N, C-alpha and C positions, 0 to 999 in steps of 0.2 A: 228552560226545561234541563239542559245540562246541570247547571248550579244546583238546582232543585235535587236532582238525581246524586249530586255530589255530597248535599247535605245529608240526604237521607242516607247513604252508604255510611258516611261517617259518624251519624247519629247510631245505626245499627252496629257499627263497631263498637262505640263507646257503651251502648247497652249491654252487649254481649260479654263486655270484659268486667263489668261490675260485678257478677256473681265470682267470677275467679278472685278479684280482688278482696271480694267479703270473705272468701274461703281463707284467704292468707291470713287477713285480719284475724279470723277466727283461729287459725293454726298457730298465729304468733301469740295470741293470747293462751292458747293452751300450753305452748311452750315454755311461755313466762311461768304460768301457773305451775308446771313441772319442775321448772328449775328453782321456784320459790319453797316448794315443798322439799325438794332435795336437801337446798341450803339449810332449812328449817331442822330437817333430820340429822344434819351433820354436826350444826350447832348444838342439838341438844346431846349427842354423843361426845363433843368436846367438852362439855362440863366435867367431864369424868377424868380429866387429865392430872388431877390431883388424888388418884386411886391410889389405895397400896400396894395393889397388883401392877407389876411392871407391864404384863400384855395388855391389860386395859388402859395404862396410860399411853400406850405406844399407839394403840387403836383410837385413842381420843385425840393423838396427836395428829394422824393420818385425817380424821375426821375434821378437826381444825383447818389442815392445809386444803382440804376438799371445800370445805365451805367457803374460805377465803377465794378460792379460785374460781368457784362458780358465781359468787358475788361480783368480782372483779372483772370477769370475763362474759356476764350474762347477754347482754346486746351481741356480743359477736358470736356466741354460742346460738343464739336466737336465730340470727342471720344466716349460719350454715345449717341449721335445722330447716329454715324455709328453702334455701337454695337445693337443698337435698331433697326435699321434699318429704322431711322423714315422717314416718307412719304414726300415728298418734297412739300406737300400742305402747304400754308402759315399759315392757321389755325392751324394745328397740330403742326408746328415749334413753333408757337406764344404759344401755349399750353404748350409745352414741356419748353420752356424758362420762362415763368411766372411761372410754378409751380417749376421749379429748385430755381428760385430766392425765392418765397416761404418758399420752403423746407430749403435753406439757413438761411434765417432772422428768421426764426420760431417766437419766442416770443420777439425777439430783435428790430425790427423793429421801434416800439414806441419810444425807447431810440436813435435809429440810426437817426430817422427823427429830433428828439430833438437836436442831435448832430450836424446836417448839420444846423439847423436853428439858432445856435448860433450867435450873432453878435460881431464883434472885441474885444468888451472888455469882452467877455466871457458869457454874460448874454444871456437868452434865449429869444427870442422874445414871450412873453406870449400869447398875441392874437394867434401867430400861433399855438401852441401847445394847446392853449384853443378849437380853431377851428376845430383842427384835433380830439381831444378827444369828444368833442360834435357829430361830425358827425359819429366818429366810434361807439359812444353809439346809436345813431339814426338808424344806420344800424343793430345793432345786436338785 
């Protein structure tokens, strides 16, 4: 009788945890889809890196960096979203992704943008970096 009770209690605990496990899988799938859409959005923006306008080239460089970050850190980001039980509202997820990118880049964003904007002969598009620097100073 005691063994039967233990088996039923254990079985009840397993059955009770299945819906929570299913919810985690559903959220993981949703988070993955959100990151995939975000990567696709930034990859489209990154195609403008050869624009004639310096500000557009700079924005495309940032988009290139974001797409690369989200692709290379996708599993880690999903795991953090699950751990934080992030709400599936797009605003909250976008905030999380932007904050994660900012934390990753910290003070290195300027140099990373400059690296992306280098032309084939290894020189930087001077007007791109100047436009970026001027806009950054105006915003501060």
